[in-house]
C-alpha positions in Angstrom: 12.0 41.6 6.3 8.3 41.5 6.5 6.4 39.4 8.3 2.9 39.5 6.3 1.5 36.8 4.2 2.7 36.4 0.3 -0.2 37.7 -2.0 1.1 35.7 -5.4 3.4 32.7 -5.6 5.1 32.0 -9.3 6.1 28.9 -10.4 8.9 28.0 -13.1 9.3 24.5 -14.0 12.6 24.8 -16.1 13.2 22.5 -19.4 16.3 20.5 -18.0 15.4 17.4 -20.0 15.6 14.3 -18.1 15.9 16.0 -14.5 14.2 18.4 -12.3 14.6 22.1 -11.2 11.8 24.1 -10.0 11.9 27.8 -8.3 9.4 29.0 -6.5 9.0 32.4 -6.0 6.7 33.7 -3.4 6.1 37.1 -3.8 5.0 39.5 -0.1 3.8 42.9 -0.4 7.3 44.5 -0.3 9.8 41.7 -1.1 10.1 38.3 -2.7 11.6 34.9 -1.8 13.0 32.4 -3.6 13.0 28.8 -3.3 15.1 26.4 -5.4 13.7 22.7 -5.8 16.3 20.4 -7.2 18.7 21.3 -10.7 19.9 18.4 -12.5 19.8 16.7 -16.1 21.0 13.4 -17.4 19.8 14.3 -21.1 19.4 17.3 -22.4 15.8 18.0 -23.8 14.6 16.0 -27.0 13.3 18.9 -28.9 16.1 21.6 -28.1 18.4 21.3 -31.0 20.6 23.8 -30.9 18.8 25.6 -28.1 20.9 22.8 -26.0 24.1 24.6 -26.0 24.5 26.0 -23.1 21.0 25.5 -21.9 21.7 24.4 -18.0 24.3 27.9 -18.0 21.1 29.7 -19.6 18.7 28.3 -16.7 21.4 28.8 -14.1 21.4 32.9 -15.1 17.6 32.9 -15.4 17.3 31.5 -11.7 19.6 33.6 -10.4 18.2 36.8 -12.3 14.9 36.5 -11.0 16.2 35.7 -7.4 18.3 39.0 -7.5 15.9 41.1 -9.7 12.8 39.5 -8.8 9.5 38.5 -10.7 8.2 41.3 -12.3 4.7 39.3 -13.5 2.1 41.2 -15.5 1.0 43.6 -13.6 0.4 47.1 -14.4 3.2 49.4 -14.0 5.7 46.1 -12.2 8.3 46.6 -15.0 9.7 50.0 -13.4 9.7 48.1 -9.7 13.1 46.2 -8.4 11.7 44.2 -4.9 13.9 43.4 -2.7 14.5 39.8 -3.6 16.5 36.7 -2.6 17.0 33.2 -2.8 16.2 31.7 0.3 16.4 28.0 0.2 17.3 25.0 -2.2 16.2 21.6 -2.1 18.4 18.7 -3.0 15.6 15.8 -2.7 18.3 12.8 -3.3 21.2 12.6 -5.0 20.6 11.6 -8.6 22.8 13.2 -11.1 19.2 14.5 -12.8 18.3 16.3 -9.8 21.9 17.6 -8.7 24.4 18.0 -11.5 23.5 21.9 -12.2 24.6 22.5 -8.4 28.2 21.4 -9.4 30.5 24.3 -10.0 32.8 22.5 -12.7 36.2 21.9 -12.6 36.7 26.0 -13.4 34.9 27.1 -10.4 32.6 29.0 -12.7 29.9 26.6 -13.8 26.8 26.5 -12.8 26.8 25.8 -9.2 28.9 28.3 -8.8 25.6 30.8 -10.4 23.3 28.8 -7.6 25.5 29.5 -4.7 26.4 33.5 -5.8 22.8 33.7 -4.8 23.4 32.9 -1.0 20.8 30.8 0.2 20.0 30.7 3.6 19.4 27.1 3.8 20.0 23.8 1.9 17.3 21.0 2.5 18.9 17.5 1.6 17.5 13.8 2.8 18.5 12.0 6.0 21.1 9.7 4.6 23.1 12.7 2.9 23.7 13.7 6.6 27.7 13.3 7.0 27.4 12.2 10.8 24.2 9.6 10.3 26.9 6.7 9.5 28.0 7.5 13.5 24.9 8.1 15.0 24.6 5.4 18.0 21.3 6.1 19.0 18.4 3.4 19.6 18.6 -0.7 20.0 22.0 -1.9 18.7 19.7 -3.8 15.9 18.6 -0.7 14.6 22.0 1.0 14.6 23.9 -1.9 12.6 21.2 -1.5 10.1 21.3 2.3 9.7 25.0 1.5 9.5 24.4 -1.1 6.8 22.2 0.6 4.7 24.1 4.0 4.7 26.8 2.2 3.6 24.8 0.4 0.5 24.0 3.8 -0.4 27.4 4.9 -0.3 28.9 2.1 -2.5 26.0 2.9 -5.0 29.1 5.1 -6.4 31.6 2.3 -6.7 29.0 0.5 -8.9 28.3 3.4 -10.8 31.7 4.4 -11.7 32.9 0.9 -12.6 29.8 0.2 -14.8 30.8 3.5 -16.4 35.0 2.5 -16.5 33.5 -1.5 -18.0 31.1 0.4 -21.1 34.3 2.6 -22.2 36.8 0.0 -22.1 34.7 -2.6 -23.9 31.0 -1.2 -25.8 30.4 -3.8 -28.0 30.4 -6.6 -24.7 26.7 -5.6 -23.8 25.0 -4.8 -27.1 23.3 -1.5 -27.3 20.1 -2.3 -25.4 21.9 -3.5 -22.5 24.8 -0.6 -22.9 22.2 1.8 -23.3 20.1 1.1 -20.2 23.5 0.4 -18.3 25.2 3.5 -19.1 22.1 5.8 -18.0 21.5 3.8 -14.8 25.3 4.4 -14.2 25.4 7.9 -14.8 22.8 8.8 -13.0 24.3 7.2 -9.7 27.4 8.6 -10.2 28.5 10.6 -6.9 28.6 14.1 -8.1 30.9 15.1 -5.6 31.0 18.7 -7.0 27.8 19.2 -6.8 27.7 17.6 -3.1 30.2 19.4 -2.0 28.9 22.6 -3.2 25.6 21.7 -1.4 27.5 21.4 1.7 29.1 24.7 1.5 26.8 26.8 0.4 24.5 27.4 3.3 23.5 25.9 6.3 22.3 22.5 5.9 19.2 20.8 7.4 19.0 16.9 6.7 15.9 16.1 6.9 13.0 12.8 7.6 9.8 12.3 7.9 7.7 14.4 10.4 10.9 16.4 11.0 10.8 20.4 10.2 11.7 21.4 7.1 12.9 24.7 8.2 11.2 26.9 5.8 8.9 28.1 8.7 11.2 30.9 9.6 12.0 32.0 5.8 8.5 31.6 4.6 6.2 33.8 6.9 2.2 32.3 6.0 3.4 29.2 5.0 3.2 25.9 6.2 5.3 22.8 5.4 5.3 19.3 6.4 8.1 16.8 5.6 6.4 13.5 4.4 9.7 11.4 3.5 12.0 9.3 3.4 11.5 7.7 6.9 13.9 6.8 8.9 14.8 3.3 9.7 13.5 3.4 13.3 10.0 4.9 11.7 9.7 2.3 8.8 11.8 -0.7 10.3 10.3 -2.7 7.1 11.9 -0.8 4.1 15.0 -1.3 5.9 14.3 -5.5 5.7 13.2 -5.0 1.9 16.7 -3.2 1.2 19.2 -4.9 3.0 18.3 -8.6 2.1 20.3 -10.4 -0.7 20.7 -7.2 -2.6 23.1 -6.0 0.1 25.5 -8.7 -0.1 25.1 -9.5 -3.8 26.0 -5.8 -4.3 29.5 -6.2 -2.7 30.4 -9.4 -4.2 29.1 -8.0 -7.7 31.7 -4.8 -7.1 34.4 -7.2 -6.4 33.9 -9.1 -9.2 33.9 -6.0 -11.8 36.9 -4.6 -10.1 38.9 -8.0 -10.3 37.9 -8.0 -14.3 39.0 -4.4 -14.7 42.6 -4.7 -13.4 42.5 -3.4 -9.9 43.6 -6.7 -8.5 46.7 -8.9 -10.0 45.4 -11.1 -12.7 45.8 -15.0 -11.6 48.7 -17.0 -13.1 50.0 -13.9 -14.9 53.2 -15.6 -15.8 51.9 -18.7 -18.0 50.2 -18.4 -21.7 47.1 -17.5 -22.4 44.2 -18.0 -25.2 43.7 -14.9 -27.0 40.3 -16.3 -27.8 38.1 -18.8 -26.2 38.7 -22.4 -27.3 35.8 -23.7 -29.3 34.1 -26.1 -26.6 33.5 -23.3 -24.6 31.9 -20.4 -26.4 28.4 -21.7 -26.3 28.9 -21.9 -22.5 30.4 -18.5 -22.3 27.8 -16.6 -24.2 25.0 -18.2 -22.3 27.2 -16.9 -19.5 27.7 -13.6 -20.8 23.6 -13.3 -21.2 23.1 -14.0 -17.4 25.8 -11.7 -16.4 24.4 -8.9 -18.3 20.7 -9.4 -17.1 21.6 -9.6 -13.6 24.0 -6.4 -13.5 21.4 -4.4 -15.5 18.6 -6.1 -12.9 21.1 -5.2 -9.7 21.9 -1.7 -11.2 18.0 -0.9 -11.6 17.5 -2.2 -8.0 20.1 0.0 -6.2 18.4 3.1 -8.3 15.4 2.7 -7.1 17.0 2.5 -3.5 18.5 6.1 -4.1 15.1 7.1 -5.3 13.1 6.0 -1.9 15.5 8.6 -0.6 13.9 11.3 -1.6 12.6 14.2 0.5 8.9 14.3 0.1 8.1 18.2 0.6 4.2 19.3 1.0 3.3 23.4 1.4 0.3 25.2 2.2 0.3 28.6 1.4 -3.2 30.7 1.3 -6.0 28.1 -0.7 -2.8 26.2 -2.9 -1.4 23.0 -1.3 2.0 22.0 -3.3 3.4 18.6 -3.4 7.3 18.0 -4.2 7.9 14.3 -4.2 11.1 14.0 -5.9 11.5 10.7 -6.9 10.0 8.9 -4.4 8.3 5.3 -5.0 6.5 3.3 -2.8 8.4 2.1 -0.2 9.0 5.6 0.4 5.6 6.5 0.1 4.3 3.6 2.5 5.0 4.9 5.6 2.9 8.4 5.0 0.2 7.1 3.2 -0.3 3.9 5.4 1.6 3.2 8.8 2.0 6.4 10.4 0.4 7.2 13.4 -1.1 10.4 11.8 -1.5 9.2 8.3 -5.8 10.0 8.4 -4.8 13.6 9.0 -2.2 13.3 6.1 -4.4 12.0 3.8 -6.7 14.7 4.1 -4.2 17.1 3.5 -3.1 15.4 0.2 -6.7 15.7 -0.6 -6.3 19.2 -0.8 -3.4 19.5 -2.8 -3.9 21.8 -5.8 -0.2 21.7 -6.8 1.6 18.2 -7.7 5.2 18.1 -9.4 4.7 14.1 -10.8 7.0 12.1 -9.0 9.8 10.3 -11.2 9.3 11.9 -14.1 5.9 10.2 -15.1 7.6 6.6 -14.5 5.3 3.2 -13.8 6.2 3.6 -9.9 6.5 7.5 -9.2 2.7 8.2 -8.3 1.4 5.6 -5.9 -2.4 5.0 -7.1 -3.5 5.4 -3.7 -2.0 9.0 -3.4 -3.8 9.7 -7.1 -7.0 8.6 -5.8 -6.6 11.2 -2.9 -5.6 13.9 -5.2 -8.2 13.2 -7.6 -11.0 10.8 -6.5 -14.7 11.7 -5.4 -13.0 12.2 -1.7 -10.9 15.3 -2.7 -11.6 18.8 -1.1 -14.7 19.9 -2.1 -14.5 23.9 -3.4 -10.6 23.3 -3.7 -8.7 24.9 -6.5 -8.7 22.6 -9.5 -5.7 20.1 -9.4 -2.4 21.1 -11.5 0.3 19.1 -12.6 4.0 19.5 -13.5 5.9 17.2 -15.3 9.8 17.2 -15.9 10.7 14.5 -18.5 12.0 13.6 -22.0 10.7 10.7 -23.7 12.9 7.7 -24.6 15.4 8.1 -22.4 14.6 5.3 -19.7 12.2 2.0 -20.0 10.6 0.0 -23.0 7.0 0.7 -24.3 7.1 -2.8 -25.4 7.1 -4.1 -21.4 5.4 -1.5 -19.6 7.8 0.6 -18.1 8.5 3.7 -21.0 8.9 6.8 -18.9 6.9 8.9 -19.0 4.3 6.0 -18.7 1.7 6.8 -21.1 -1.7 5.5 -18.9 0.0 7.6 -16.4 0.2 10.8 -18.9 -3.6 9.9 -19.7 -4.7 10.1 -16.4 -2.8 13.5 -15.5 -4.3 15.1 -19.2 -7.8 13.5 -18.0 -7.8 14.8 -14.4 -5.7 17.9 -14.3 -4.0 20.7 -16.1 -0.9 19.2 -17.0 2.6 21.4 -17.6 5.3 19.0 -19.3 8.1 20.3 -20.6 8.4 18.0 -23.4 5.5 21.0 -24.7 8.8 23.9 -24.3 9.6 23.8 -28.0 11.6 27.1 -28.8 15.3 27.4 -27.7 14.1 30.4 -25.8 11.3 29.1 -23.6 13.4 28.1 -21.0 10.6 27.3 -18.8 6.7 27.2 -17.6 5.9 30.1 -15.8 2.6 29.5 -13.6 1.1 32.3 -11.5 -1.1 31.8 -8.5 -2.9 34.1 -6.9 -3.4 33.7 -3.3 
């Protein structure tokens, strides 16, 4: 393979609805090398209509076609050329459904994940929290080892809560009311383990589990491209994050899961031989309604909290190629970003790098807490690298799926979208209207 620098970079921002899928095509003089960052959805596009049928399969086929045949671009004579082309790496930023569901080969073994695996990537990059060996890692002081094991145990137990919430909603869909049921269903579905996708990612190539400051593994695969891993930090690097995550929520988590499993019948019912009321006794009904209201709110708060924990395991990847710097933060929120922005010994150098970002994949689909204001200020403020390329932002989202306008939690968050429109060239998947518009294609000269 050639060792020269790429001359062009093509980004494809695919229309997956509420999810992420970005294909980077590095065009070298005699070959093309591709990197796929996430492939998943938890809700197909609102404006897709009949075009949503088979959408993920068509996207997978398009990714394979680009990786096998190369990006033809719009250069004269390019239509007749067949460059050497290969998918070299897959980045699964974290294991939420809307980022990895497309990697599932399905029960038939012929689904979208099988299509991606057929491209035979050389490397799969995931956060350190996905490393199967991480729970048994014993390096470090005993207290740190214990916190690490507890933290990873909580991450893995999130699946139990997600599955239990889904089962309860299926058994009694009217219990929570439309508003709560919709939010619980979305968050529960998002946090399912996605076993098929996880197994496929582990088996399709060599896996590299990264943390803040570690090598990405892309250096040897992409000559002329520099990379930095800015997150997630380990517990040794950011112990404050561990303390915030594993206080009361850890205990409440295990208690709540146990209580719900009991309710769903996985444990024997007490006093099974005695007669029971088919309805609540009249003198208890007001109390039970109040108790049910408290339970609904606490369960939703718990699921949201655990959802944020997984978001903060996201890989944050920064790439530099030619005159461009590209930032891909997955769904990282402030707890993940805090180490790189405020605590790391080299944070001042990193801030200078962030001032030169020219391509920003908007964090967490444009949510309230996905783009820290400090980060946004570095990329757009007065201290931004002089003479650099204008900032372009990539937003993969779907309105109405998550959050509420009335309490300022809607996704995408309107004030953030207004800032993106005012201070950058915004590419949003919601602007892709036609059934045949699978992606935004953005070409960068290097």
